[in-house]
C-alpha positions in Angstrom: -44.1 17.7 -29.8 -43.3 20.5 -27.4 -40.1 20.4 -25.3 -42.3 19.9 -22.2 -43.9 16.9 -23.7 -40.5 15.5 -24.4 -39.3 15.9 -20.9 -42.4 14.2 -19.5 -41.6 11.2 -21.7 -38.0 11.1 -21.0 -36.8 8.0 -19.2 -36.1 8.4 -15.5 -32.6 9.0 -14.6 -30.6 5.9 -13.6 -31.2 4.9 -10.0 -28.3 2.5 -9.7 -25.3 4.0 -8.5 -22.0 3.7 -10.7 -18.7 3.0 -9.2 -17.3 6.1 -7.1 -13.8 6.8 -7.1 -13.6 5.7 -3.3 -15.0 2.3 -4.4 -12.1 1.9 -6.8 -9.6 2.5 -4.0 -11.3 0.1 -1.6 -11.4 -2.6 -4.2 -7.8 -1.9 -5.0 -6.8 -2.1 -1.3 -8.7 -5.5 -0.9 -7.1 -6.9 -4.0 -3.6 -5.8 -2.8 -4.2 -7.2 0.7 -5.0 -10.6 -0.7 -2.0 -10.4 -3.0 0.1 -9.7 -0.1 -1.4 -12.6 1.9 -0.5 -15.0 -0.9 3.1 -13.8 -0.7 3.1 -14.6 3.1 2.7 -11.1 4.6 -0.2 -9.4 6.5 -0.8 -6.0 5.5 -3.5 -3.3 6.2 -4.0 -0.7 3.4 -6.3 2.3 3.8 -7.4 4.6 1.1 -5.9 8.1 1.8 -6.7 9.7 -1.5 -8.4 9.2 -4.8 -7.9 11.7 -7.6 -9.1 11.4 -11.2 -6.5 11.1 -13.7 -6.6 11.0 -17.8 -4.2 11.0 -20.6 -4.9 11.1 -24.3 -5.8 7.3 -24.4 -6.8 6.3 -20.8 -8.9 7.6 -18.0 -8.5 6.4 -14.3 -7.4 7.4 -10.8 -4.3 8.0 -8.8 -4.9 6.2 -5.5 -2.8 6.8 -2.5 -2.9 3.8 0.0 -1.4 4.1 3.6 0.5 0.9 4.4 0.5 -0.6 7.9 2.5 -3.9 8.3 5.1 -5.5 10.5 8.5 -5.2 9.0 10.0 -8.6 7.9 11.7 -10.5 5.0 8.1 -11.4 3.5 7.1 -7.7 3.4 10.3 -6.7 1.9 10.1 -9.3 -0.8 6.5 -8.3 -1.5 7.2 -4.7 -1.8 10.2 -5.2 -4.0 8.2 -7.4 -6.5 5.0 -5.3 -6.4 5.8 -2.8 -9.2 6.3 -5.7 -11.7 3.6 -7.9 -10.4 0.5 -8.8 -12.6 -2.5 -8.2 -10.4 -5.8 -8.9 -12.0 -8.6 -6.3 -11.5 -11.2 -7.2 -13.9 -11.3 -4.7 -16.8 -9.2 -2.2 -15.0 -5.4 -2.1 -15.2 -2.7 -1.2 -12.6 -0.6 1.0 -14.9 2.0 2.1 -12.2 2.7 1.3 -8.5 5.2 2.9 -6.3 6.2 2.8 -2.8 6.0 6.0 -0.8 8.2 6.5 2.3 6.5 9.5 4.0 3.9 8.6 5.0 4.5 5.0 4.3 2.3 3.7 1.6 1.6 3.1 -2.1 0.9 5.4 -5.0 -1.1 3.5 -7.7 -2.1 4.7 -11.3 -5.3 2.7 -12.1 -6.6 2.8 -15.7 -10.3 2.2 -15.8 -11.8 -0.2 -18.3 -8.4 -0.7 -19.9 -9.7 -3.9 -21.7 -12.1 -1.7 -23.7 -9.3 0.8 -24.9 
């Protein structure tokens, strides 16, 4: 069989889209907004940046979210508890989450498909 014949018989490329990095950021933002609501505070999180990240054992993204919320005791408690919170994201894992002061927001290290690793 010639190369051209193999190309003609090759399956067509995937037409379904895979998750894009921005989609991960939006999904993370929605999950954290819901988590904050359960803690009694209303927040708005906007995806500011999504960058690929990898180590020897995991791959994922560093996601920066801008935070917009009214100051108050509930927000203070939620932000203080956030680094240790167990927030389910399906097969993905929040490996690290930190509060940034300028601009006010969150920096999150999200490991993709960590349940498979």
